[in-house]
C-alpha positions in Angstrom: 16.7 43.1 104.5 18.6 44.8 101.6 19.7 47.6 103.8 22.2 48.4 105.2 24.5 45.7 103.6 23.0 46.2 100.1 23.9 42.7 99.0 22.1 41.5 95.8 19.1 39.3 96.8 17.5 36.8 94.5 14.0 37.7 95.8 12.9 40.8 97.6 9.5 42.5 98.1 8.0 45.3 100.2 4.3 45.7 101.0 2.8 48.8 102.7 -0.5 48.3 104.5 -2.5 50.3 107.0 -0.2 50.7 110.0 2.2 48.1 108.8 5.0 47.5 106.4 6.2 44.0 105.5 9.5 43.2 103.8 10.2 39.6 102.5 13.5 38.3 101.1 15.2 35.1 100.1 19.0 34.5 100.2 21.3 31.5 100.5 18.4 29.0 101.1 16.8 31.1 103.8 13.5 33.0 103.5 12.8 35.9 105.9 10.0 38.4 106.5 9.7 41.3 108.8 6.5 43.0 109.6 7.0 46.5 111.1 4.3 48.3 113.1 3.8 50.6 116.1 1.8 49.6 119.2 -1.7 51.2 119.5 -1.2 52.9 122.9 2.5 52.4 123.9 5.6 54.2 122.6 6.9 51.0 121.0 7.7 49.8 117.5 7.6 46.1 116.9 9.3 43.9 114.3 7.6 40.6 113.9 10.2 38.4 112.2 9.8 35.0 110.5 12.7 32.9 109.3 12.3 29.7 107.2 15.0 27.2 106.3 14.4 26.3 102.6 17.3 23.9 102.4 17.6 20.1 103.1 20.2 20.6 105.8 20.0 22.1 109.3 21.1 25.7 109.6 22.5 27.8 112.4 22.1 31.5 111.8 23.8 34.3 113.7 21.3 37.2 114.0 22.2 40.8 114.5 19.1 43.1 115.1 20.3 46.6 114.5 19.1 50.2 114.8 21.0 53.5 114.3 20.6 55.5 117.5 20.1 59.2 117.9 18.2 59.5 121.2 17.8 63.2 120.6 17.0 65.9 118.0 18.0 64.7 114.6 18.6 68.2 113.2 20.9 69.2 116.0 22.6 65.9 115.7 23.4 66.5 112.0 24.6 70.0 112.6 26.7 69.4 115.7 27.7 65.7 115.4 31.1 66.2 117.0 29.6 67.9 120.0 26.3 66.2 120.8 27.8 62.7 120.8 29.7 63.8 123.9 26.4 63.6 125.8 25.5 60.1 124.7 25.3 57.1 127.0 24.2 53.6 126.2 24.4 50.2 128.0 22.8 46.8 128.3 20.3 46.5 131.2 20.3 42.9 132.3 17.1 43.3 134.4 15.2 44.5 131.3 17.2 42.4 128.9 17.5 45.4 126.6 19.9 48.0 125.4 19.1 51.5 126.8 20.4 54.8 125.4 19.9 58.4 126.4 21.3 61.9 126.2 22.6 63.8 129.2 21.2 67.4 129.4 23.1 69.8 127.2 20.9 72.9 127.2 18.6 74.7 129.7 15.5 73.1 128.1 15.9 69.3 128.1 13.3 66.7 127.5 14.4 63.4 128.9 14.0 60.3 126.9 15.3 56.7 127.1 15.5 54.7 123.9 15.4 50.9 124.3 16.0 47.9 122.0 15.4 44.2 122.8 14.8 40.9 121.1 12.7 37.9 122.2 15.6 35.4 121.6 18.3 34.8 124.2 20.9 37.6 123.8 24.5 36.4 123.3 26.2 39.8 122.9 25.6 43.5 122.2 27.3 46.6 120.9 26.5 50.3 121.5 29.7 52.0 120.4 29.5 52.8 116.7 33.2 52.7 115.9 33.6 49.3 117.6 30.8 48.0 115.4 31.7 49.4 112.0 35.5 49.7 112.6 37.7 52.8 112.1 36.6 54.5 108.8 34.2 51.6 108.4 30.5 51.6 107.2 27.3 49.8 108.0 27.6 48.0 104.6 30.4 45.8 106.0 30.7 46.2 109.8 34.1 45.2 111.1 32.5 43.5 114.1 30.9 40.9 111.9 33.7 40.6 109.3 36.6 40.3 111.7 35.3 38.8 114.9 31.8 37.4 114.1 30.6 38.4 117.5 30.0 41.6 119.5 32.2 42.8 122.3 29.4 43.8 124.7 30.7 47.1 126.0 28.7 50.3 126.9 29.4 53.7 125.3 30.0 57.1 127.0 30.4 60.3 124.9 30.7 58.7 121.5 28.4 57.9 118.5 26.0 55.2 119.3 24.3 52.2 117.7 22.1 49.4 119.1 23.1 45.9 118.0 22.1 42.6 119.6 23.5 39.2 118.8 21.3 36.0 118.9 21.4 32.5 117.5 18.7 30.6 115.6 18.9 26.9 114.8 16.5 25.6 112.0 15.9 22.1 110.9 15.3 21.4 107.2 12.0 23.2 106.2 11.5 24.6 109.7 10.1 28.1 110.3 10.7 30.1 113.5 9.5 33.5 114.7 10.8 36.1 117.0 10.1 39.7 117.8 12.3 42.9 118.1 11.1 45.6 120.5 12.2 49.2 120.2 10.9 52.4 121.6 11.4 55.5 123.6 9.9 56.5 127.0 10.3 59.5 129.3 10.7 57.3 132.4 13.7 55.0 132.8 11.6 52.8 135.1 9.2 52.1 132.3 11.7 50.4 130.0 11.6 47.0 131.6 7.8 47.1 131.8 7.4 47.9 128.1 9.9 45.3 127.0 8.3 42.6 129.2 4.8 43.5 127.8 5.8 42.9 124.1 8.7 40.5 124.3 6.9 37.5 122.8 5.6 36.5 119.4 2.1 36.0 120.9 2.0 39.5 122.4 3.3 41.0 119.1 0.6 39.2 117.1 -2.1 40.3 119.5 -0.9 43.9 119.1 -0.8 43.6 115.3 -4.5 42.5 115.3 -5.3 45.5 117.5 -3.5 47.8 115.0 -5.4 46.3 112.0 -8.7 46.6 113.8 -8.0 50.2 114.7 -7.3 51.1 111.0 -10.3 49.1 109.8 -12.6 51.2 112.1 -10.8 54.5 111.3 -11.2 54.0 107.5 -14.9 52.8 107.6 -16.5 56.2 108.1 -17.4 57.3 104.6 -17.4 54.6 101.9 -18.0 55.1 98.1 -18.8 52.6 95.5 -18.4 53.7 91.9 -17.5 51.8 88.6 -13.9 53.1 89.0 -12.1 50.8 91.3 -9.0 53.0 91.5 -11.2 56.0 92.6 -12.9 53.8 95.2 -9.5 52.6 96.5 -8.1 56.1 96.7 -11.2 57.6 98.5 -12.0 54.7 100.7 -8.5 53.8 101.8 -5.3 55.6 100.8 -6.7 59.2 100.7 -7.9 58.8 104.3 -4.6 57.1 105.4 -2.6 60.0 103.9 -4.7 62.5 105.7 -4.2 60.8 109.1 -0.5 60.5 108.4 0.1 64.2 107.5 -2.2 65.3 110.3 -0.1 63.6 113.0 3.4 63.5 111.5 3.9 66.2 108.9 4.8 68.9 111.4 7.3 66.8 113.3 10.1 66.9 110.7 13.1 69.0 111.8 13.0 71.3 108.8 9.4 72.3 109.5 9.6 75.1 112.1 11.6 74.9 115.4 12.1 71.6 117.1 9.5 70.1 114.7 6.4 72.3 114.4 3.0 72.7 112.7 2.0 75.3 110.2 -1.1 77.3 111.1 -2.6 77.1 107.6 -1.7 73.4 107.3 -3.4 72.6 110.5 -6.5 74.6 109.6 -6.8 72.4 106.4 -6.2 69.3 108.5 -9.2 70.3 110.6 -11.5 70.5 107.6 -10.3 67.2 106.2 -10.6 65.4 109.5 -14.2 66.5 110.2 -15.8 63.4 108.6 -13.1 61.0 109.8 -12.0 61.9 113.3 -14.1 64.6 114.9 -12.3 64.5 118.3 -8.9 65.2 116.8 -10.4 67.9 114.5 -12.0 69.7 117.4 -8.8 69.5 119.5 -6.7 71.0 116.7 -9.4 73.7 116.1 -9.2 74.8 119.7 -5.4 74.8 119.4 -5.7 77.2 116.4 -8.1 79.4 118.3 -5.6 79.6 121.2 -2.8 80.7 118.8 -4.7 83.8 117.9 -3.6 87.2 119.3 -6.1 89.6 120.7 -5.5 91.7 117.6 -6.9 89.0 115.4 -3.5 88.1 114.0 -2.4 84.5 114.4 1.0 82.9 114.7 2.5 81.4 111.5 3.1 78.1 113.1 3.8 76.4 116.4 5.5 73.4 118.1 3.7 71.3 120.6 7.0 71.2 122.5 8.4 74.7 122.3 5.3 76.9 121.4 4.9 79.5 118.7 7.6 79.9 116.1 7.4 83.6 116.5 8.8 83.2 120.0 11.9 81.4 118.7 13.4 84.3 116.8 13.7 82.1 113.6 14.0 84.3 110.5 11.5 84.2 107.7 8.5 82.8 109.5 7.2 85.7 111.5 4.1 87.8 111.0 2.6 86.1 108.0 -0.6 88.0 107.1 -2.7 85.3 105.7 -2.8 82.7 108.4 -5.7 84.1 110.4 -7.9 84.1 107.3 -8.1 80.3 107.4 -9.6 80.1 110.9 -13.2 81.3 110.2 -13.5 78.8 107.3 -12.4 75.9 109.6 -14.9 77.0 112.3 -17.8 77.3 109.9 -16.9 73.9 108.4 -16.9 72.4 111.9 -20.4 73.9 112.7 -21.8 72.7 109.4 -20.6 69.2 109.9 -21.6 68.9 113.6 -24.4 71.4 114.3 -22.5 72.2 117.5 -23.6 75.8 117.8 -22.8 75.9 121.6 -19.1 75.6 120.5 -19.4 79.3 119.3 -20.1 80.3 123.0 -17.0 78.4 124.3 -14.4 80.8 125.8 -10.8 80.2 124.7 -7.7 82.2 125.8 -5.8 84.3 123.3 -2.1 83.6 122.9 -1.1 87.0 124.4 -3.5 86.9 127.3 -7.2 87.5 127.9 -9.9 85.3 126.3 -13.1 85.5 124.3 -15.8 83.2 122.9 -15.1 81.4 119.7 -17.7 83.7 118.0 
């Protein structure tokens, strides 16, 4: 890949698909491609890698799968880098054949999480300490570990900035192509790391999962289909417009600058509900009930909320409290839901208010 080394490449291309991104490049007689995608059910990202020897001689390649590790809240990490690194720990787990990283608790509320990183090739070394990898005052463009030593020192890290780097070797005959898979992810349970790595640590398993992902998107995008003389309009409505809606519905509110600990705007979510009604009714109804819950008995509604830490108004963050227009959106979303589904009994469903008590949707 072009990043992070940023070396000029004679050939490079990137293709975004539905649930996948593929990057292909050629350099020094070697052609490589990486297909990135996320497993359908498990908290795992897979990189399906293919490497081809274009030359007439055998090649031995040293491979260094790499990921920059945070294993925590990226906003807090940016603001308090010198402090939060003190809570870092990362090591190689030989039973799981994977690097594992986590943060020790540093506040009263702490959500445990274990990041992991593995490769399907035999591992010959690893690195978790950032400074050991890049070198003092070094950078990812030219890591000292690769320039000076050519191999990794295989030491864990405690209380410093982290990376996850693995070292593996690939031998290719003239014209030969080989594939391997990189497995990364995050889980709440330490015991689940080995299980998830085992499940996906093979090219065959990764390819099966890739087909599942493609089938899922094919089904998700097939709900409403238009056919007009304008091919660009067809492509936008049938494919990319829907894909964009799914993406913002599930991920827009998770960015650290959107509310507290990643949150969802009330108005944004109400609009998501209306957009989703013809594509994913179950998600739309679940979000609609969430909006109903975030009403107060007075009829006012919160300006936004986090699925992790609740309403923004409870966080004391300035500038986001008591917006007057948010509750206006709710009746429009409910009416749209009824029109789309004919689900009149939904109006009789009793849902709690955010500040206690409950009432029917109506």
